[in-house]
C-alpha positions in Angstrom: 95.2 -126.2 23.7 94.9 -128.2 20.4 98.0 -129.3 18.6 98.1 -130.6 15.1 100.6 -133.2 14.1 101.3 -134.0 10.5 101.5 -137.7 9.7 102.8 -139.2 6.5 100.2 -140.6 4.2 100.3 -144.3 3.8 100.7 -146.1 0.5 97.3 -147.4 -0.5 98.6 -150.8 -1.6 101.0 -151.6 1.2 99.8 -149.4 4.1 103.4 -148.6 4.8 104.9 -145.2 5.7 106.8 -143.1 3.2 110.5 -142.9 2.7 112.3 -139.6 2.3 111.2 -138.0 -0.9 107.6 -139.3 -0.7 108.2 -142.9 -1.9 106.6 -146.0 -0.4 109.0 -148.2 1.6 107.7 -151.4 -0.1 107.0 -150.5 -3.8 109.0 -147.3 -4.1 105.9 -145.6 -5.8 105.2 -141.9 -5.0 102.8 -141.4 -2.1 101.0 -138.1 -2.5 100.4 -135.5 0.2 100.1 -135.6 4.0 97.2 -135.8 6.4 96.6 -133.9 9.6 95.9 -135.4 13.0 94.4 -133.2 15.7 93.7 -133.9 19.3 90.8 -132.1 21.1 88.3 -129.6 19.7 88.9 -126.8 17.3 86.7 -124.2 15.7 87.6 -122.8 12.3 85.9 -119.8 10.6 86.3 -118.8 7.0 85.3 -115.4 5.8 85.1 -114.7 2.1 83.7 -112.2 -0.4 82.5 -113.0 -3.9 83.9 -109.8 -5.4 87.5 -109.1 -6.4 89.5 -106.8 -4.1 91.0 -103.9 -6.0 94.0 -102.9 -3.9 94.2 -99.6 -5.7 91.0 -98.5 -4.0 92.1 -99.1 -0.4 92.1 -95.8 1.3 90.3 -94.1 -1.5 86.8 -95.4 -1.1 84.4 -94.5 1.7 82.4 -97.3 2.9 80.5 -95.3 5.6 78.7 -92.0 5.8 77.0 -90.2 8.7 75.0 -87.0 8.9 73.4 -85.0 11.7 71.0 -82.1 11.3 70.2 -80.0 14.4 67.1 -78.0 15.1 67.2 -74.2 15.0 69.4 -72.6 17.6 70.7 -76.0 18.8 74.1 -77.5 19.0 74.9 -80.4 16.7 77.2 -83.3 17.5 78.1 -85.9 14.9 79.4 -89.0 16.6 81.2 -91.8 14.7 80.9 -94.8 17.1 84.0 -96.6 18.3 84.9 -99.0 15.5 86.2 -101.9 17.7 89.4 -103.2 19.1 92.4 -102.5 16.9 90.4 -100.3 14.5 90.2 -96.6 13.9 88.3 -94.1 11.6 89.8 -92.7 8.4 87.9 -89.5 7.4 87.7 -89.1 3.6 85.4 -86.1 3.6 83.8 -83.7 6.0 81.1 -81.1 5.3 79.8 -78.5 7.8 76.8 -76.4 6.8 75.4 -73.4 8.5 71.9 -72.6 7.5 70.4 -69.2 8.4 66.9 -69.8 9.8 66.5 -66.1 10.2 68.4 -62.9 9.4 71.9 -63.3 10.9 73.7 -60.3 12.4 77.4 -60.0 11.9 79.5 -61.0 15.0 83.0 -60.1 16.0 84.4 -63.6 16.5 84.0 -66.8 14.4 82.1 -69.8 15.6 84.4 -72.7 16.3 83.4 -76.2 15.3 85.5 -78.6 17.3 86.5 -82.3 17.0 87.7 -85.1 19.2 90.0 -88.0 18.2 91.3 -86.2 15.2 95.0 -85.1 15.0 96.1 -81.8 16.4 92.8 -81.0 18.1 91.4 -80.0 14.8 88.9 -77.1 14.8 87.1 -75.2 12.0 86.4 -71.4 12.1 83.0 -70.6 10.6 82.5 -66.8 10.0 79.8 -65.1 12.0 78.9 -62.8 9.2 75.6 -61.1 8.4 73.5 -63.5 6.3 70.0 -63.4 4.8 67.4 -65.9 5.9 67.7 -69.1 3.9 71.4 -68.6 3.0 73.9 -71.4 3.5 77.6 -71.3 4.4 79.6 -74.5 3.7 82.9 -75.6 5.0 84.3 -78.6 3.1 87.2 -80.8 4.0 88.2 -83.1 1.1 91.7 -84.4 1.9 93.8 -86.0 -0.8 94.5 -88.9 1.6 92.2 -90.0 4.4 92.7 -88.4 7.8 93.5 -91.0 10.4 91.8 -90.8 13.8 94.3 -90.3 16.7 93.3 -93.3 18.8 92.0 -96.8 18.0 88.6 -98.1 19.3 87.6 -94.5 20.2 84.5 -92.5 19.0 85.2 -89.5 16.8 83.1 -86.4 17.2 82.5 -83.2 15.3 80.7 -80.6 17.4 79.0 -77.3 16.3 77.9 -75.1 19.1 74.5 -73.6 19.8 74.2 -70.5 17.6 71.2 -68.3 17.5 69.0 -68.7 14.4 71.3 -71.3 12.9 70.6 -74.8 11.7 73.8 -77.0 11.7 74.2 -79.9 9.4 77.4 -82.0 9.6 78.2 -84.9 7.3 81.3 -87.2 7.2 82.4 -90.0 4.9 84.9 -92.5 6.3 86.1 -96.0 6.5 87.3 -98.2 9.3 90.7 -100.0 9.3 93.6 -100.9 11.6 
């Protein structure tokens, strides 16, 4: 373990230590600053950005986006990879699209699009209504504040099930933070 010890800076003229208040013991002139003394090896890393940080935008701006488009009559799973230790996803927008690749016949129950790692076992009901070929049904989630993932360092998924004659497209905008 490396320990740093702060030593008083010496007066340049007399090479003597400082008195209380930062004055030289011999000439009573001010001796500026201190120096650091370290023993052993240490590694220092500095991270910086050239742009200004606008604190008003934290939690308002999405720095990431992901989209998955499935083939006809295939399930679609959008996976946001685990962000790393101590971090989680914050979903700022979610769009689920059901494209009719052929004439859709009305069903009696809705199609459920499910999620993992989102609060309350979040699921979306997509109506299984009659639809003409080429039509699109959109489900849009645009929260006022970002939706925080339930667990840190865990992948977040949105899953649309296999549905006959349907092409699923799922898009999410999000950022990663503690």
